DRENGUGU-682691 format. One record per residue (C-alpha): x negated, y, z; residue number from 1. Coordinates in Angstrom, 2 decimals. Example, Ala and Ser with C-alpha at 12.3 -4.5 7.8 and 13.67 -1.06 7.14 Angstrom:
2
X,Y,Z,resi
-12.30,-4.50,7.80,1
-13.67,-1.06,7.14,2
END
This chain:
235
X,Y,Z,resi
-9.00,34.15,-2.71,1
-5.61,34.31,-0.97,2
-4.92,31.58,1.67,3
-1.80,30.25,-0.12,4
-3.71,30.05,-3.38,5
-6.49,28.06,-1.68,6
-3.94,25.60,-0.28,7
-2.30,25.19,-3.69,8
-5.68,24.55,-5.27,9
-6.55,21.82,-2.75,10
-3.13,20.19,-3.17,11
-3.44,20.13,-6.96,12
-6.89,18.58,-6.80,13
-5.71,15.73,-4.60,14
-2.37,15.42,-6.40,15
-0.69,16.00,-3.02,16
2.82,17.15,-2.23,17
3.23,20.39,-0.25,18
2.45,19.87,3.47,19
6.11,19.91,4.57,20
6.83,16.94,2.26,21
3.66,14.98,2.89,22
3.59,11.99,5.22,23
0.71,11.68,7.65,24
-0.39,8.16,8.52,25
0.16,7.46,12.21,26
-2.83,5.60,13.58,27
-3.42,3.89,16.90,28
-6.92,3.82,18.39,29
-8.69,1.44,16.01,30
-9.55,-1.02,18.79,31
-5.81,-1.67,19.26,32
-5.47,-3.34,15.86,33
-5.74,-7.13,16.08,34
-5.22,-10.31,14.10,35
-7.57,-9.69,11.18,36
-11.10,-10.74,10.23,37
-14.17,-8.64,9.50,38
-13.05,-8.07,5.91,39
-10.12,-5.91,6.97,40
-10.75,-2.25,6.03,41
-9.39,-0.87,9.31,42
-13.00,-0.29,10.44,43
-13.45,2.30,7.67,44
-10.46,4.49,8.58,45
-12.37,6.90,10.83,46
-15.34,7.38,8.48,47
-15.87,10.82,6.89,48
-14.49,11.21,3.34,49
-13.93,7.54,2.56,50
-11.85,7.05,5.70,51
-9.54,9.84,4.61,52
-9.26,8.24,1.17,53
-8.24,4.94,2.78,54
-5.57,6.75,4.79,55
-4.33,8.83,1.88,56
-3.66,5.82,-0.35,57
-1.29,4.48,2.32,58
0.37,7.87,2.71,59
1.00,8.06,-1.04,60
2.74,4.69,-0.91,61
4.80,5.64,2.14,62
5.92,8.87,0.47,63
7.64,6.88,-2.27,64
9.79,4.88,0.16,65
13.35,6.06,0.68,66
14.19,4.09,3.84,67
17.00,1.68,4.60,68
17.81,-1.49,6.54,69
14.82,-3.72,5.80,70
11.33,-3.60,4.29,71
8.87,-6.37,3.47,72
5.19,-5.47,3.43,73
3.09,-8.00,1.54,74
-0.50,-8.05,2.80,75
0.23,-6.13,6.00,76
-3.14,-7.01,7.56,77
-3.41,-5.28,10.93,78
-0.06,-3.52,10.47,79
-1.58,-0.10,9.95,80
1.59,1.14,8.20,81
4.04,-0.18,10.80,82
4.31,2.96,12.94,83
5.46,4.93,9.89,84
7.66,2.12,8.57,85
9.48,1.90,11.91,86
10.75,5.43,11.32,87
12.11,4.52,7.87,88
13.55,1.02,8.33,89
15.50,-0.83,11.00,90
13.74,-4.13,10.22,91
10.05,-4.63,9.41,92
9.10,-7.92,7.79,93
5.58,-8.88,6.77,94
3.86,-11.50,4.64,95
0.10,-12.05,4.71,96
-2.20,-14.88,3.64,97
-4.55,-14.80,6.62,98
-3.43,-12.37,9.35,99
-2.71,-13.78,12.81,100
1.02,-13.10,12.83,101
1.42,-13.83,16.54,102
-1.27,-11.38,17.63,103
-0.08,-8.62,15.32,104
3.61,-9.01,16.21,105
2.88,-9.14,19.95,106
0.74,-6.01,19.80,107
3.49,-4.03,18.06,108
6.16,-5.50,20.34,109
4.21,-3.97,23.24,110
4.87,-0.61,21.56,111
8.58,-1.32,21.18,112
8.34,-2.17,17.46,113
9.85,-5.54,16.61,114
8.56,-7.30,13.49,115
9.20,-10.56,11.63,116
5.80,-11.62,10.30,117
4.87,-14.74,8.32,118
1.90,-16.23,6.54,119
2.44,-16.77,2.84,120
1.84,-15.59,-0.72,121
3.50,-13.03,-2.95,122
3.53,-15.73,-5.63,123
6.06,-17.70,-3.57,124
7.81,-15.34,-1.16,125
9.51,-17.39,1.61,126
12.70,-15.32,1.83,127
16.16,-15.69,0.25,128
17.31,-13.70,-2.76,129
18.32,-10.07,-2.18,130
16.84,-9.81,1.32,131
15.16,-6.38,1.31,132
15.74,-2.74,0.49,133
12.04,-2.31,-0.27,134
8.88,-4.32,-0.85,135
5.56,-2.61,-0.15,136
2.14,-3.80,-1.36,137
-0.94,-1.70,-0.60,138
-4.17,-2.82,-2.28,139
-2.93,-6.38,-2.81,140
-2.07,-6.91,-6.46,141
-5.58,-6.23,-7.78,142
-6.66,-9.46,-6.07,143
-4.38,-11.53,-8.33,144
-5.38,-12.84,-11.74,145
-3.74,-10.92,-14.63,146
-1.56,-13.91,-15.55,147
-0.23,-14.02,-11.97,148
1.14,-10.47,-12.02,149
4.38,-11.44,-13.76,150
4.96,-14.25,-11.26,151
4.46,-11.84,-8.37,152
6.81,-9.19,-9.72,153
9.51,-11.75,-10.52,154
9.34,-12.92,-6.92,155
9.54,-9.31,-5.70,156
12.53,-8.69,-7.98,157
14.22,-11.81,-6.59,158
14.00,-10.79,-2.92,159
15.02,-7.16,-3.52,160
18.61,-6.08,-3.09,161
20.25,-4.42,-6.11,162
18.98,-0.87,-6.19,163
16.00,-1.81,-4.01,164
12.52,-0.51,-4.68,165
9.05,-1.94,-4.95,166
6.15,0.36,-4.11,167
2.59,-0.76,-4.74,168
-0.84,0.82,-4.64,169
-3.90,-0.38,-6.54,170
-7.37,1.10,-7.04,171
-8.37,2.55,-10.38,172
-11.67,0.93,-11.20,173
-14.20,3.61,-12.03,174
-17.97,3.74,-11.58,175
-17.40,5.92,-8.50,176
-15.21,3.29,-6.87,177
-17.66,0.50,-7.65,178
-20.45,2.66,-6.14,179
-18.46,3.44,-2.98,180
-17.67,-0.22,-2.38,181
-21.36,-1.02,-2.86,182
-22.16,1.47,-0.10,183
-19.77,-0.46,2.14,184
-21.53,-3.73,1.31,185
-18.88,-5.09,-1.06,186
-19.15,-6.12,-4.69,187
-15.74,-5.07,-5.93,188
-15.92,-7.35,-8.94,189
-15.95,-10.40,-6.68,190
-12.54,-9.44,-5.25,191
-10.61,-7.43,-7.87,192
-9.42,-9.47,-10.84,193
-6.67,-7.23,-12.25,194
-6.83,-3.59,-13.26,195
-4.22,-0.93,-12.57,196
-3.15,-1.33,-16.22,197
-2.53,-5.08,-15.73,198
-0.36,-4.37,-12.69,199
1.55,-1.54,-14.34,200
2.24,-3.64,-17.44,201
3.69,-6.52,-15.40,202
5.80,-4.20,-13.24,203
7.27,-2.56,-16.32,204
8.04,-5.90,-17.96,205
10.02,-7.07,-14.93,206
11.58,-3.83,-13.66,207
11.61,-1.50,-16.65,208
10.44,2.10,-16.43,209
9.01,3.29,-13.13,210
7.13,6.21,-11.61,211
3.34,6.39,-11.33,212
1.54,8.68,-8.86,213
-2.24,9.03,-8.94,214
-4.80,9.99,-6.31,215
-7.94,11.78,-7.34,216
-11.38,11.47,-5.79,217
-12.80,13.87,-3.16,218
-12.40,17.54,-4.17,219
-10.79,16.37,-7.39,220
-14.02,14.80,-8.60,221
-14.44,11.41,-10.33,222
-10.94,11.43,-11.83,223
-8.11,9.23,-10.56,224
-9.26,6.60,-8.07,225
-5.94,5.13,-6.90,226
-2.55,4.54,-8.48,227
0.84,4.11,-6.81,228
3.77,2.61,-8.69,229
7.45,2.85,-7.70,230
10.09,0.75,-9.49,231
13.77,0.02,-8.87,232
15.82,-3.14,-9.23,233
18.65,-2.01,-11.43,234
21.89,-3.87,-10.80,235
END
C-alpha cells in the first residue's frame, strides 16, 4: 500500500484532520502538574493506547477553538491544556470545583503563563455577562445530572460575548469505555450521570445548531468513544 494511502486510512479511522491542521497537545513532564487529587487523570497520559486517547480528546477540543482575547476553561484540573491555550488567547481564566488554584496558577506563572483561576461551579459561573470569547469544558458535563445541563448552558451563554463559542467534550458511553474505566479502577456509572445525547440536546436548546466531531476507538474499533460539540452565541 502506498504511504499516503496508509496515512489517509489512519486519519479516517481516528476521524483526524490532516497532520498540518491537527493540534498536538503540549505536555510538561507529568510531575510538574500540581494542585489536583489522585482522581485527576493526568497520571494516565503517558500510558500506551489509553494515554493517547486521553490526549486526543483534548486535541479535538482545542482544534475547534478559533482564538481571541479571553477563554474560560471550566474544570481545568491541573491545567493540562494551558500551554496550548496560551498560544490562542491573551487571557486564560479557569473555574474548577476542587483544584488548588494557587498552586496551579503559581506553577504556570513560573513558565511565564499568567492565569486567573477560581473555585466554583458551571451552574453558577462567577463572572459578569459577556466576559469571554470562548468557554471550554473537557470531560465535565457528563458529571452533571440531565436536568442540570440546561442550567449550565444558560450560564455559559450568559458569560460568552456575542459571537463567542462554547466547546465541550464528553465521552460516548459504550461497553468498551465502561471496560476501559474498569481497568483503571473506576466504575464509570458512579461518576457519569448524563450521556452525550443529554449534553447535545441541552446545548442545542440554548445555542441552536452546532457542530459535532467524534473520536473513534483505537484503530477505528469500538465505534465512537468521545464527542466534541462546538456552538456559537448568535447576537
